[in-house]
Backbone as CSV, one residue per row, in Angstrom:
resi,resn,N_x,N_y,N_z,CA_x,CA_y,CA_z,C_x,C_y,C_z
1,MET,5.372,-28.977,-0.217,6.652,-28.299,-0.384,7.764,-29.325,-0.286
2,SER,8.763,-29.232,-1.173,9.826,-30.221,-1.187,10.859,-29.908,-0.104
3,LEU,11.763,-30.846,0.081,12.798,-30.690,1.089,13.720,-29.528,0.743
4,ILE,14.048,-29.442,-0.519,14.927,-28.348,-1.024,14.235,-26.970,-0.727
5,SER,12.984,-26.850,-0.890,12.268,-25.611,-0.625,12.398,-25.299,0.840
6,TYR,12.200,-26.213,1.739,12.319,-26.007,3.142,13.729,-25.563,3.521
7,ILE,14.688,-26.246,2.954,16.114,-25.874,3.236,16.367,-24.478,2.757
8,SER,15.950,-24.112,1.507,16.238,-22.781,1.009,15.595,-21.713,1.811
9,LEU,14.338,-21.989,2.343,13.672,-21.020,3.158,14.321,-20.837,4.513
10,ALA,14.846,-21.860,5.077,15.488,-21.825,6.405,16.947,-21.373,6.390
11,PHE,17.608,-21.425,5.227,19.029,-21.159,5.168,19.484,-19.794,5.666
12,ILE,18.848,-18.763,5.158,19.221,-17.410,5.547,18.982,-17.112,7.046
13,PRO,17.858,-17.464,7.566,17.644,-17.239,9.056,18.653,-18.089,9.886
14,PHE,18.942,-19.305,9.380,19.902,-20.179,10.073,21.297,-19.535,10.020
15,LEU,21.674,-19.039,8.869,23.039,-18.419,8.706,23.166,-17.183,9.573
16,ILE,22.127,-16.327,9.638,22.152,-15.157,10.521,22.214,-15.593,11.991
17,GLY,21.441,-16.527,12.376,21.493,-17.021,13.749,22.853,-17.591,14.102
18,PHE,23.458,-18.390,13.165,24.773,-18.949,13.375,25.818,-17.857,13.541
19,ILE,25.746,-16.837,12.690,26.755,-15.750,12.831,26.606,-15.023,14.160
20,LEU,25.369,-14.754,14.590,25.136,-14.085,15.866,25.663,-14.926,17.060
21,LEU,25.324,-16.213,17.059,25.756,-17.123,18.104,27.252,-17.263,18.117
22,TYR,27.882,-17.406,16.936,29.330,-17.574,16.830,30.019,-16.275,17.335
23,GLY,29.503,-15.080,16.933,30.039,-13.813,17.414,29.975,-13.709,18.907
24,THR,28.757,-14.106,19.452,28.582,-14.012,20.894,29.500,-14.931,21.651
25,PHE,29.681,-16.154,21.074,30.619,-17.147,21.591,32.024,-16.608,21.652
26,LYS,32.425,-15.850,20.669,33.776,-15.284,20.533,33.892,-13.961,21.237
27,LYS,32.829,-13.520,21.988,32.825,-12.284,22.763,32.885,-11.037,21.849
28,VAL,32.285,-11.129,20.705,32.176,-10.012,19.810,30.838,-9.272,20.104
29,PRO,30.839,-7.985,20.301,29.576,-7.310,20.553,28.772,-7.264,19.232
30,THR,27.941,-8.248,19.029,27.260,-8.348,17.714,26.278,-7.278,17.379
31,TYR,25.523,-6.812,18.412,24.589,-5.778,18.123,25.305,-4.465,17.805
32,GLU,26.312,-4.110,18.627,27.057,-2.902,18.358,27.762,-2.954,16.995
33,SER,28.262,-4.096,16.649,28.905,-4.302,15.338,27.891,-4.065,14.196
34,PHE,26.669,-4.544,14.423,25.589,-4.418,13.410,25.296,-2.950,13.258
35,VAL,25.147,-2.249,14.376,24.830,-0.817,14.271,25.973,-0.040,13.577
36,GLU,27.180,-0.329,13.900,28.326,0.302,13.180,28.310,0.016,11.733
37,GLY,27.963,-1.170,11.331,27.853,-1.518,9.923,26.748,-0.689,9.265
38,GLY,25.625,-0.501,9.959,24.532,0.280,9.449,24.976,1.743,9.224
39,LYS,25.702,2.307,10.175,26.201,3.631,10.063,27.131,3.835,8.827
40,GLU,28.027,2.817,8.663,28.927,2.836,7.512,28.132,2.745,6.180
41,GLY,27.102,1.894,6.199,26.293,1.733,5.014,25.590,2.994,4.585
42,ILE,25.093,3.762,5.567,24.450,5.064,5.277,25.468,6.002,4.699
43,LYS,26.639,6.075,5.285,27.701,6.966,4.771,28.094,6.656,3.306
44,ILE,28.232,5.357,3.015,28.528,4.922,1.668,27.405,5.288,0.681
45,ALA,26.151,5.109,1.147,25.014,5.444,0.309,25.038,6.897,-0.093
46,PHE,25.362,7.784,0.917,25.410,9.244,0.658,26.589,9.598,-0.256
47,GLN,27.661,8.812,-0.224,28.811,9.065,-1.112,28.482,8.613,-2.563
48,ILE,27.665,7.593,-2.718,27.323,6.985,-3.995,26.281,7.811,-4.733
49,ILE,25.372,8.414,-4.028,24.193,9.094,-4.646,24.623,10.106,-5.736
50,PRO,25.571,10.959,-5.565,25.872,11.960,-6.662,26.330,11.197,-7.930
51,PHE,27.112,10.171,-7.804,27.584,9.464,-9.007,26.363,8.720,-9.689
52,LEU,25.500,8.163,-8.892,24.324,7.502,-9.437,23.402,8.491,-10.171
53,VAL,23.160,9.667,-9.594,22.326,10.663,-10.220,22.959,11.079,-11.590
54,GLY,24.285,11.330,-11.575,24.930,11.770,-12.810,24.837,10.683,-13.901
55,MET,24.982,9.423,-13.536,24.846,8.358,-14.505,23.435,8.269,-15.050
56,LEU,22.412,8.361,-14.223,21.055,8.352,-14.660,20.704,9.499,-15.591
57,VAL,21.203,10.694,-15.294,20.972,11.876,-16.132,21.606,11.651,-17.473
58,ALA,22.802,11.171,-17.488,23.547,10.877,-18.804,22.774,9.907,-19.698
59,ILE,22.283,8.827,-19.041,21.490,7.812,-19.780,20.220,8.475,-20.379
60,THR,19.506,9.298,-19.575,18.314,9.900,-20.035,18.591,10.852,-21.263
61,ILE,19.618,11.598,-21.107,20.059,12.513,-22.244,20.350,11.690,-23.478
62,PHE,21.118,10.615,-23.309,21.518,9.818,-24.476,20.327,9.255,-25.222
63,ARG,19.345,8.768,-24.426,18.161,8.188,-25.046,17.263,9.288,-25.662
64,ALA,17.006,10.375,-24.881,16.129,11.447,-25.370,16.638,12.223,-26.589
65,SER,17.950,12.301,-26.718,18.556,13.111,-27.759,18.417,12.422,-29.142
66,GLY,18.132,11.168,-29.158,18.064,10.399,-30.398,19.352,9.745,-30.792
67,ALA,20.399,9.955,-29.985,21.684,9.332,-30.278,21.642,7.853,-30.310
68,LEU,20.907,7.313,-29.354,20.758,5.850,-29.281,20.146,5.289,-30.534
69,GLU,19.044,5.953,-31.001,18.366,5.489,-32.248,19.319,5.597,-33.470
70,ALA,20.046,6.727,-33.526,21.034,6.910,-34.671,22.100,5.818,-34.644
71,LEU,22.610,5.530,-33.458,23.610,4.531,-33.336,23.080,3.131,-33.692
72,MET,21.814,2.878,-33.325,21.201,1.635,-33.605,21.034,1.506,-35.136
73,ASN,20.612,2.554,-35.735,20.452,2.465,-37.245,21.829,2.296,-37.945
74,TRP,22.850,2.868,-37.392,24.171,2.712,-38.006,24.696,1.259,-37.867
75,LEU,24.381,0.648,-36.738,24.842,-0.690,-36.432,23.934,-1.773,-37.058
76,ARG,22.787,-1.476,-37.500,21.803,-2.499,-37.981,22.403,-3.354,-39.089
77,PRO,23.038,-2.814,-40.109,23.577,-3.706,-41.170,24.630,-4.723,-40.641
78,ILE,25.488,-4.178,-39.761,26.523,-5.050,-39.241,25.886,-6.206,-38.399
79,MET,24.923,-5.887,-37.596,24.204,-6.889,-36.792,23.521,-7.924,-37.645
80,GLN,22.868,-7.486,-38.702,22.230,-8.421,-39.568,23.192,-9.303,-40.321
81,THR,24.371,-8.833,-40.585,25.420,-9.608,-41.296,25.821,-10.826,-40.407
82,ILE,25.945,-10.596,-39.070,26.378,-11.672,-38.213,25.218,-12.526,-37.717
83,GLY,23.996,-12.113,-38.036,22.803,-12.930,-37.695,22.180,-12.496,-36.349
84,MET,22.606,-11.415,-35.771,22.015,-10.986,-34.507,20.938,-9.960,-34.846
85,PRO,19.751,-10.096,-34.267,18.660,-9.149,-34.603,19.030,-7.696,-34.103
86,ALA,18.717,-6.751,-35.023,19.041,-5.340,-34.674,18.262,-4.822,-33.473
87,GLU,17.138,-5.465,-33.219,16.372,-5.028,-32.043,17.097,-5.172,-30.707
88,ILE,18.172,-5.987,-30.682,18.935,-6.211,-29.518,19.969,-5.074,-29.280
89,VAL,20.288,-4.287,-30.292,21.328,-3.286,-30.219,21.157,-2.296,-29.062
90,PRO,19.901,-1.746,-28.856,19.779,-0.835,-27.674,20.153,-1.562,-26.354
91,LEU,19.739,-2.776,-26.181,20.087,-3.534,-25.004,21.577,-3.696,-24.886
92,LEU,22.297,-4.030,-25.962,23.743,-4.200,-25.933,24.430,-2.912,-25.543
93,LEU,23.874,-1.758,-25.957,24.475,-0.460,-25.631,24.164,0.003,-24.246
94,ILE,22.993,-0.200,-23.777,22.537,0.251,-22.475,23.018,-0.666,-21.297
95,ARG,23.155,-1.959,-21.598,23.445,-2.946,-20.483,24.755,-2.529,-19.735
96,PRO,25.825,-2.130,-20.413,27.034,-1.756,-19.638,26.885,-0.475,-18.842
97,ILE,25.812,0.264,-19.097,25.650,1.592,-18.480,24.673,1.486,-17.295
98,SER,23.536,0.822,-17.508,22.516,0.825,-16.430,21.759,-0.562,-16.448
99,GLY,21.759,-1.231,-15.327,21.004,-2.457,-15.201,19.534,-2.241,-15.171
100,THR,19.073,-1.142,-14.602,17.646,-0.839,-14.602,17.129,-0.569,-15.969
101,ALA,17.856,0.278,-16.738,17.403,0.565,-18.072,17.457,-0.631,-18.953
102,ALA,18.468,-1.478,-18.783,18.566,-2.754,-19.544,17.440,-3.686,-19.219
103,LEU,17.074,-3.735,-17.945,15.998,-4.609,-17.574,14.684,-4.126,-18.193
104,GLY,14.493,-2.771,-18.226,13.311,-2.231,-18.885,13.304,-2.523,-20.372
105,MET,14.450,-2.517,-21.047,14.546,-2.819,-22.487,14.246,-4.313,-22.665
106,THR,14.775,-5.103,-21.807,14.537,-6.585,-21.868,13.061,-6.890,-21.689
107,SER,12.396,-6.191,-20.770,10.962,-6.392,-20.560,10.192,-5.959,-21.818
108,ASP,10.612,-4.813,-22.454,9.956,-4.365,-23.646,10.147,-5.417,-24.769
109,LEU,11.317,-5.898,-24.946,11.603,-6.861,-25.993,10.758,-8.130,-25.793
110,ILE,10.642,-8.618,-24.562,9.897,-9.764,-24.267,8.379,-9.532,-24.509
111,ALA,7.944,-8.292,-24.099,6.495,-7.951,-24.326,6.196,-7.857,-25.826
112,ASN,7.117,-7.351,-26.593,6.894,-7.137,-28.048,7.071,-8.429,-28.858
113,TYR,8.043,-9.245,-28.515,8.382,-10.375,-29.353,8.033,-11.729,-28.702
114,GLY,7.778,-11.755,-27.415,7.415,-12.947,-26.681,8.614,-13.634,-26.031
115,PRO,8.348,-14.278,-24.891,9.454,-14.852,-24.163,10.088,-16.068,-24.819
116,GLU,9.417,-16.668,-25.758,10.010,-17.853,-26.448,10.452,-17.515,-27.833
117,SER,10.532,-16.221,-28.185,11.135,-15.835,-29.467,12.645,-15.801,-29.325
118,PHE,13.289,-15.796,-30.467,14.732,-15.681,-30.414,15.198,-14.385,-29.750
119,ILE,14.548,-13.289,-30.016,14.903,-12.009,-29.414,14.672,-12.060,-27.937
120,GLY,13.510,-12.600,-27.497,13.233,-12.653,-26.068,14.224,-13.554,-25.321
121,ARG,14.566,-14.692,-25.907,15.552,-15.534,-25.248,16.922,-14.918,-25.259
122,LEU,17.351,-14.328,-26.315,18.676,-13.698,-26.411,18.743,-12.524,-25.388
123,ALA,17.713,-11.743,-25.327,17.664,-10.586,-24.353,17.774,-11.122,-22.905
124,SER,17.088,-12.204,-22.652,17.129,-12.768,-21.286,18.466,-13.299,-20.915
125,VAL,19.101,-14.007,-21.882,20.437,-14.559,-21.644,21.452,-13.428,-21.510
126,LEU,21.308,-12.403,-22.338,22.198,-11.263,-22.254,22.158,-10.588,-20.912
127,GLN,20.998,-10.444,-20.344,20.829,-9.901,-19.011,21.733,-10.575,-17.951
128,GLY,21.844,-11.892,-18.057,22.628,-12.583,-17.083,24.077,-12.829,-17.560
129,SER,24.401,-12.479,-18.767,25.709,-12.756,-19.256,26.670,-11.558,-19.303
130,THR,26.085,-10.372,-19.073,26.906,-9.144,-19.112,26.721,-8.359,-17.810
131,ASP,27.552,-7.383,-17.640,27.462,-6.560,-16.383,27.274,-5.134,-16.677
132,THR,27.047,-4.354,-15.701,26.881,-2.882,-15.818,28.195,-2.248,-15.600
133,THR,29.112,-2.405,-16.546,30.484,-2.026,-16.380,30.659,-0.522,-16.031
134,PHE,30.064,0.333,-16.793,30.186,1.772,-16.573,29.601,2.207,-15.224
135,TYR,28.463,1.584,-14.919,27.800,1.853,-13.669,28.717,1.468,-12.467
136,VAL,29.263,0.280,-12.537,30.137,-0.204,-11.470,31.363,0.731,-11.341
137,LEU,31.998,1.093,-12.455,33.165,1.939,-12.407,32.826,3.302,-11.835
138,THR,31.737,3.863,-12.388,31.358,5.210,-11.916,30.960,5.257,-10.480
139,VAL,30.127,4.442,-10.102,29.570,4.523,-8.743,30.574,4.019,-7.700
140,TYR,31.071,2.817,-7.894,31.922,2.259,-6.812,33.331,2.819,-6.844
141,PHE,33.907,3.025,-7.999,35.268,3.605,-8.000,35.177,5.071,-7.614
142,GLY,34.124,5.753,-8.017,33.899,7.156,-7.593,33.769,7.318,-6.148
143,ALA,33.049,6.421,-5.548,32.733,6.458,-4.105,33.938,6.292,-3.247
144,VAL,34.914,5.550,-3.744,36.162,5.327,-2.935,37.308,6.198,-3.421
145,GLY,37.057,7.047,-4.457,38.000,8.042,-4.893,39.075,7.517,-5.823
146,ILE,38.774,6.357,-6.548,39.752,5.878,-7.555,39.588,6.665,-8.774
147,LYS,40.676,7.311,-9.264,40.619,8.117,-10.460,41.029,7.379,-11.718
148,LYS,42.022,6.527,-11.572,42.536,5.811,-12.749,41.886,4.468,-12.851
149,MET,40.968,4.376,-13.836,40.228,3.143,-13.986,40.314,2.566,-15.383
150,GLY,41.325,2.986,-16.103,41.417,2.553,-17.543,41.542,1.066,-17.727
151,ASP,42.346,0.371,-16.899,42.514,-1.042,-17.058,41.238,-1.801,-16.661
152,ALA,40.600,-1.309,-15.564,39.332,-1.925,-15.171,38.283,-1.777,-16.208
153,LEU,38.258,-0.587,-16.899,37.313,-0.359,-18.006,37.530,-1.360,-19.141
154,LYS,38.809,-1.488,-19.534,39.170,-2.405,-20.616,38.734,-3.821,-20.292
155,VAL,39.108,-4.271,-19.109,38.735,-5.627,-18.729,37.254,-5.802,-18.662
156,GLY,36.499,-4.856,-18.063,35.078,-4.882,-17.930,34.353,-4.993,-19.288
157,LEU,34.803,-4.101,-20.227,34.213,-4.141,-21.590,34.588,-5.454,-22.339
158,LEU,35.783,-5.921,-22.159,36.151,-7.175,-22.772,35.248,-8.287,-22.207
159,ALA,35.028,-8.307,-20.935,34.133,-9.283,-20.328,32.688,-9.158,-20.895
160,ASP,32.248,-7.929,-21.100,30.927,-7.751,-21.690,30.888,-8.338,-23.144
161,VAL,31.874,-8.049,-23.897,31.913,-8.579,-25.276,31.937,-10.085,-25.242
162,ALA,32.730,-10.661,-24.357,32.739,-12.120,-24.238,31.377,-12.647,-23.794
163,GLY,30.705,-11.932,-22.917,29.372,-12.328,-22.482,28.349,-12.258,-23.643
164,ILE,28.442,-11.230,-24.428,27.574,-11.052,-25.594,27.755,-12.160,-26.568
165,ILE,28.974,-12.493,-26.879,29.274,-13.549,-27.810,28.794,-14.918,-27.263
166,ALA,29.142,-15.169,-26.001,28.719,-16.405,-25.413,27.222,-16.538,-25.354
167,ALA,26.467,-15.495,-24.988,25.041,-15.480,-25.003,24.461,-15.826,-26.342
168,PHE,24.978,-15.158,-27.396,24.505,-15.393,-28.762,24.748,-16.849,-29.121
169,VAL,25.945,-17.339,-28.907,26.271,-18.725,-29.265,25.396,-19.758,-28.551
170,VAL,25.254,-19.526,-27.227,24.412,-20.441,-26.461,22.940,-20.491,-26.895
171,VAL,22.413,-19.307,-27.129,20.982,-19.203,-27.546,20.822,-19.881,-28.907
172,VAL,21.749,-19.607,-29.823,21.656,-20.248,-31.136,21.784,-21.744,-31.020
173,PHE,22.776,-22.181,-30.197,23.006,-23.620,-30.048,21.808,-24.339,-29.409
174,ILE,21.290,-23.724,-28.356,20.218,-24.419,-27.666,18.877,-24.303,-28.327
175,PHE,18.516,-23.045,-28.797,17.182,-22.785,-29.306,17.114,-22.637,-30.849
176,GLY,18.205,-22.448,-31.492,18.171,-22.128,-32.900,17.968,-20.682,-33.156
177,THR,17.933,-20.263,-34.414,17.850,-18.821,-34.720,16.497,-18.253,-34.827
178,LYS,15.507,-19.050,-35.063,14.093,-18.459,-35.203,13.143,-19.051,-34.229
């Protein structure tokens, strides 16, 4: 095992130990603070669950109704014009909504087309270049009671579009189109 591997394995336990020792040195009740943090985490989890369930139900309805397939067929000619494979469209649409669904789609694309195909590479890079904008807004803004999220939505979707464009350009530049 290399030195970097040893350092990476030891870093987290070292960091936790350092924080505990530093807190103890500063007379902070570290165990009690940890327990309080755990209580707050459970409260937040219960606040988030209804928003999470609502989002997952909406995604399931969208896919099962055939709306995703219809939208994909409508966008296919546009995607082919710009050189992006139409098979990526469902991933582009689902990624801002659900990371888990997008990961499942990415896995399917890689299984069907191969990890070294243009589609497999593009799907992989898209996974890391975009975010789950609607999920973040729904779950986290909903959990803290923020009602006006229009500007955050615009910025999040703009960042997703920039990530999609950047992913496409990078994959074409590094790997080519086929």
